[in-house]
N, C-alpha and C positions, 0 to 999 in steps of 0.2 A: 705020339705023344709028343715026340721031338719035333714034328712038322707044326703041332698045334702051337708049341712054344716058340718056333720060329717064326711062325705066321703072326703071332701077338706081338713078337719083338719089333717085327716089320712095321707093323701097322703103328706102333707107339714111335718108331723113328719117324714115321712119314708124320704123324700129328706133330711132333717136335719141330721138324723140319719147317712145317707151316706155320706154325707159331712164330719161328725166328722170322719168316718173310713177313709175316703180316707186322711184326714190331718193326722190322726194318723199313718196311713200306709206310708205316706212321711215322718213324722217325724221319724219312726224307720227307714227307707231306710237311710236317712241323718245320724242319729246315727251311722248305720253300717259303713259307707263311713268313719265317723270320727275316729271311733276305728280301721278301716284297715288304715287308713293313720298314725294314732299315732304309730301303730306297726311298720309300715315301716319304720317310722323316727327312732324309735328305733335300729330296725336291722342295718339300716345304719350307726347309731352312733357308735352300737358296733362294726362294720365291720371296721370302720375308726379307731377305738380305737385299735382293735385287730392289724390291719396293720401299724399303728403306733408303738406299741410294737415291732411288728416284725423287723420293720426298724431299730427301736433303738437297737435292741439285735443285728441285723445283722451288724451294724455300731460299735457296741461293740466289736463284734468278729473277725471284719478287724482289729480293733486298736490292739486286743490281739495278733493276728496272726503277724502283723508288727512289735510289740514290741518284740515277740519271734525271730522272723527273725533276727531283729538288735541285740538281744543277742547272738544268734548262731554265727553271722557274726563277731561280736566283740570276742566271744571266739575263733573263728577260727583266725582273726587276733592276738590275742594276743599269740596263740600258734606258729603261723608262725614267729611273731617277735621273741618269744623266740627261736624257731628253728634256725632263723638266729643268735640270738645272740650267742647261743650255739655254732654253727659252727664257728663264728669268735673265739669265746673263744678257742676251740678247734684247731683251725688254729694257734693260736697265742701260745699256749702250746707245740704244735708240732713245731714250728719255734724256740722257746726258747729251747726246750729240744735238738733240732738239732745243735744250737750254743753250747750248754754246751757240747754235744757230741764231736762237733768240737776242742773246746777248750781242753777237756781232752784227745783227741786224738794228739793234737800240744804237749800238755806238756808230755804225755807218750813216744812218739817218740822223743821229746828233751831230754828226761831223758834217753831213750835207746842209742841215737846217744852219749851222752856224756859218758855213761857207756862204749861204745866200744871205743870210741877214748883213753879214760883214759887206757884202757887194752892194746892198741897197744905199741910195743917196740918204736914208734917213732911217726911221725906227718904224716898227709895227707893234700896236699895243698886243698885249698878250691875248687878249679875248679874241683876236683876229687871226693867232697862229694858225688855227684849223684851215684855215683859206690858203696856206703857203702850201705849195706842191713842189716837192723835191724828186718826184719820181723821173723827172728830165735829167737829173744830176748823176754822173757816172762815177764809180770809185775806181781808181787807177789801180791796179792790182799791184804794181811793180812798188807803188809808194804807199798806198793804203789810204791815200787822201784824194778829195774830190778833183776831178778832171776840170781844170780852168775853164774851158772852153764850153763845157756843159752848164757849169755854174752860170757863165755869163749869159748863156740863152735862158736858162730859167728865170735869172734875175729881170731880164728883158721882158720875158713872159708876165712876170707878176706886176712889174711896172706897167706895163701896157692894160692889162685886166683890172688891176686893183689899185690905180695911182692914188686914189683918195686914202687908201689905208697906210700909205706913208707918211709919218710926220715928219717933215723936216724944219728945223729949228729957223725961226723968221720969217716962215712963209705966211702969208695973208689967210685968214681964215675963209673956207667956202660961204658963200651965202646960202641961206636956207632954203633947201630945195624940196622940202616936204610939202605934201599934199599935192604933190605933181599928178593931177587927173584922179586923186583919190580924197581930197578935202578933208584927210586926216593928219594931225601932228604924229610923227613917229614916235612910238614908245616901246619899252622893252617889251610889254606885254604884247603888242602887235608883231614887233619883230620875231618873238617865240613862236607866234601862231603861223609864220609865215612857210612856206615848202622851200626847198634849196634853191628852186629856179627863182622864186621871188624874192628869196634874200638875196641873190645876186643883181637882180635888178634894180632893187631898192635899197642896196647897200651903201649909196652916197647919201639917202635920207638919214638912214642908221647912223653913219659917221657924224653927220652934221649934227643931229640931235644930241648926241653924245657931247660935241664941241660946246652947243649950245647952252647944255646943263652944268657946263663947268665954269660958265661965266659967272 
């Protein structure tokens, strides 16, 4: 009887011991699962943090690139505006220099013309002023006045080529030389129809016709 009780008691102890091991095993497995989940959460959180940092840095880099692009474009625009401004300024300077040169040329030509007219022994009617050549007259840079020797040469050349254009007080009128080889009296219409070479050849006829018309 006592052996039976003893055996029964041992069997109960073994059963209880097995239950405890099972519970402890279950608790251990649950603890491991809890540790794995916590680790997973930490990894996920770290990844999110790093992704956020990368996104922030990427956004900052984009802003820096945009700012650099704006700066470069602003510099290029400033250079382009300066280039245009410089071109306008250079054009204004060129136009001003051209005007000054034209004015200076006009003054010099007027000075040379007056010097030649003053050196002639008579007067030349205004309608023949275009026949006067002042290109041989040189302006002395040290004085700004026509060189006397060049004025003398130009005057002598004009007198030799167009003596009939110089009106001298008290000089006898030239005879009518019109119709020499033409059979026509020189008129204003005929004179206008002549080319430069013909005008030079028949200049004396034209001058004489003007004189005849004044009589």
